[in-house]
C-alpha positions in Angstrom: -21.5 14.0 -0.6 -24.4 11.5 -1.5 -23.3 8.5 -3.2 -24.7 5.1 -4.2 -23.4 1.4 -5.9 -26.0 -0.3 -7.6 -26.4 -4.1 -9.0 -29.1 -6.0 -10.4 -30.7 -8.6 -8.2 -33.9 -11.2 -8.7 -36.0 -8.7 -7.2 -35.0 -6.0 -9.4 -32.1 -3.7 -8.0 -29.9 -3.6 -4.6 -28.7 0.1 -4.0 -26.0 0.6 -1.3 -25.8 4.2 -0.3 -23.4 6.7 1.4 -25.6 9.6 2.6 -24.4 12.3 5.2 -21.7 10.1 6.6 -23.9 7.0 6.8 -24.4 3.8 4.8 -27.6 1.9 4.3 -28.8 -0.6 1.6 -32.3 -1.0 0.1 -33.9 -3.1 -2.7 -36.2 -1.7 -5.3 -38.4 -3.3 -8.2 -37.3 -1.0 -10.9 -34.9 1.6 -11.7 -37.4 4.5 -11.9 -38.4 3.9 -8.5 -34.7 3.6 -7.5 -34.1 7.0 -8.9 -37.3 8.7 -7.8 -36.3 7.7 -4.1 -32.7 8.7 -4.4 -32.9 12.0 -6.4 -30.7 13.5 -3.9 -27.6 11.3 -4.8 -24.7 13.0 -6.6 -23.6 10.0 -8.4 -24.3 6.2 -8.7 -21.8 3.5 -9.8 -23.8 0.7 -11.7 -23.0 -2.8 -12.7 -24.9 -2.7 -16.1 -24.0 -1.6 -19.5 -24.2 2.2 -20.1 -23.9 3.4 -23.5 -24.9 0.6 -26.2 -24.0 -0.4 -29.9 -26.1 0.7 -32.7 -25.7 0.5 -36.4 -23.7 3.6 -36.3 -21.7 2.9 -33.3 -19.8 -0.1 -31.7 -19.4 -0.4 -28.1 -15.9 -2.1 -27.7 -15.2 -1.4 -23.9 -16.1 -4.9 -22.9 -13.0 -6.1 -24.6 -10.8 -3.6 -22.5 -12.5 -5.0 -19.4 -11.9 -8.3 -20.5 -8.1 -7.6 -21.2 -8.1 -6.3 -17.5 -9.2 -9.0 -16.0 -7.3 -11.7 -17.8 -8.3 -15.3 -16.8 -11.5 -13.8 -15.1 -12.6 -12.5 -18.3 -15.5 -14.5 -18.4 -17.2 -12.1 -15.9 -17.7 -9.7 -18.3 -20.9 -10.4 -20.7 -21.4 -9.1 -24.2 -23.6 -6.0 -24.0 -26.6 -6.2 -26.2 -27.0 -3.6 -29.0 -29.8 -0.9 -28.3 -32.1 -2.5 -30.9 -31.8 -6.0 -29.2 -32.4 -4.5 -25.7 -35.9 -3.0 -26.9 -36.7 -6.3 -28.8 -39.1 -8.2 -26.4 -38.4 -11.7 -28.4 -35.4 -13.5 -27.5 -34.8 -15.0 -30.7 -35.4 -11.9 -32.7 -33.0 -10.0 -30.1 -30.6 -12.6 -31.0 -30.9 -12.1 -34.6 -30.5 -8.3 -34.6 -27.5 -8.4 -32.4 -26.0 -10.8 -34.8 -26.7 -8.1 -37.6 -25.3 -5.3 -35.7 -22.4 -6.7 -33.9 -22.0 -10.0 -35.9 -22.4 -11.9 -32.5 -25.1 -13.6 -30.9 -26.4 -13.0 -27.3 -25.6 -15.2 -24.5 -28.2 -16.4 -21.9 -26.9 -14.0 -19.3 -26.9 -11.1 -21.8 -30.6 -11.9 -22.7 -31.4 -12.0 -19.1 -30.3 -8.6 -18.2 -31.8 -6.7 -21.3 -35.0 -5.4 -19.3 -32.6 -3.8 -16.7 -30.4 -2.4 -19.4 -33.4 -0.9 -21.1 -34.6 0.8 -17.8 -31.3 2.4 -17.2 -31.0 3.6 -21.0 -34.5 4.9 -20.9 -33.4 6.9 -17.8 -30.5 8.3 -19.3 -32.2 9.3 -22.8 -35.1 11.0 -20.8 -33.0 12.3 -17.8 -35.2 14.1 -15.5 -33.0 14.1 -12.5 -29.2 15.1 -11.6 -27.9 11.9 -10.5 -24.9 11.0 -12.4 -24.9 7.4 -13.6 -21.4 5.7 -14.4 -21.0 2.1 -15.3 -18.8 0.0 -13.3 -17.7 -3.4 -12.8 -17.4 -5.3 -9.3 -14.5 -7.6 -10.3 -12.5 -4.8 -11.8 -13.1 -2.8 -8.8 -12.0 -5.4 -6.5 -8.9 -6.0 -8.7 -7.7 -2.3 -8.1 -8.7 -2.4 -4.3 -6.9 -5.7 -3.9 -4.2 -4.6 -6.0 -4.4 -7.9 -8.0 -6.9 -10.0 -9.8 -9.0 -12.0 -7.2 -8.8 -15.7 -8.1 -12.1 -16.9 -6.2 -15.7 -16.9 -7.6 -18.0 -14.3 -6.1 -20.7 -16.7 -5.2 -18.9 -19.2 -3.3 -17.9 -19.2 0.5 -14.3 -18.4 0.0 -15.1 -15.8 -2.7 -17.3 -14.0 -0.2 -15.1 -14.2 2.5 -12.3 -12.6 0.4 -14.2 -9.7 -0.8 -15.6 -9.0 2.7 -12.0 -9.0 3.9 -11.2 -6.4 1.2 -14.4 -4.3 2.1 -13.2 -4.4 5.7 -9.8 -3.0 5.1 -11.3 0.2 3.8 -14.5 0.3 5.7 -15.4 -2.0 8.4 -19.0 -0.4 8.7 -19.9 -1.7 5.3 -19.2 -5.4 6.5 -21.4 -4.6 9.4 -24.2 -3.3 6.9 -23.9 -6.5 4.9 -24.3 -8.7 8.1 -27.0 -6.8 9.2 -29.1 -7.2 5.7 -28.5 -10.8 5.4 -31.0 -11.2 8.3 -33.5 -9.1 6.7 -33.2 -9.6 2.7 -34.5 -13.0 1.5 -32.1 -14.9 -0.7 -35.1 -15.2 -3.3 -34.8 -11.6 -3.6 -31.2 -10.8 -3.7 -28.1 -13.3 -3.4 -25.1 -12.4 -1.0 -22.9 -11.6 -3.8 -25.5 -9.0 -5.2 -25.2 -7.3 -1.9 -21.5 -7.3 -1.9 -21.4 -6.0 -5.4 -23.6 -3.3 -4.4 -21.6 -2.4 -1.5 -18.3 -2.6 -3.3 -19.5 -0.1 -5.9 -20.6 2.3 -3.2 -17.3 1.9 -1.5 -15.5 2.7 -4.6 -17.6 5.4 -5.4 -16.8 7.0 -2.0 -13.2 6.5 -2.2 -13.2 7.8 -6.0 -15.3 10.9 -4.9 -12.4 11.7 -2.1 -9.5 10.9 -4.4 -10.5 10.8 -8.1 -12.3 8.0 -9.9 -10.3 6.4 -12.6 -12.0 5.4 -15.8 -11.5 2.6 -18.5 -12.1 4.6 -21.8 -11.4 3.5 -25.3 -11.7 5.2 -28.8 -15.3 4.4 -29.1 -16.4 6.7 -25.9 -19.8 8.2 -26.9 -22.6 6.3 -28.4 -25.0 7.9 -31.1 -27.4 9.2 -28.4 -24.5 10.9 -26.9 -24.1 8.6 -23.7 -20.7 8.2 -22.5 -19.1 4.7 -22.4 -16.6 4.5 -19.8 -16.1 2.4 -16.8 -15.4 3.5 -13.2 -12.9 2.3 -10.6 -10.6 3.5 -8.0 -7.1 3.0 -8.5 -6.0 2.0 -4.9 -2.6 3.7 -3.9 -2.7 6.2 -6.7 -4.0 9.7 -6.7 
């Protein structure tokens, strides 16, 4: 099995990979390059919205994720509608989203529009067999830990807690994280970006071996036929 976990970062994207029994991690400027170099992967879990709202379809899975994370619900941003994603002007994008979703867009949602667009374009024009599944690191950590994490991922105690959880499943991934800290500049990727990608790679592997679980609601396929579901590994349950 060849698997990956992907998160956005300042430089573009960070991917943690599990290939033929070995882990590694690499940065990419854009998603097209990432896919081109990783065509051999069977499946990628990615922390980015997959499947978007339109005039005819409403993405509602974000509300399901918030319910799962309770007091940590603020870690789930509203996914922009597809028309808002493809609109370059921020104010116009907010207006479009207000019309389609009856809500504006946060600074965080506006900031990740280009990354959402890169993934959406890949899924629409799909030219490789790599399966792309949306995931969410805080949801994944909740189930790995069997409880919602109380710490903030960017803080020192949050980083320590998440590394301890990863260590309990796969010590080699903590070694990889420590090694990559020496070679990756903070202006390109933050510590929690690396941890999130590593977490998704770990969950992908655990789910490949023991069946991945999914959050799915009634609005499960968008109007382009893209599935809307959130992958995670339900620790302790087959």
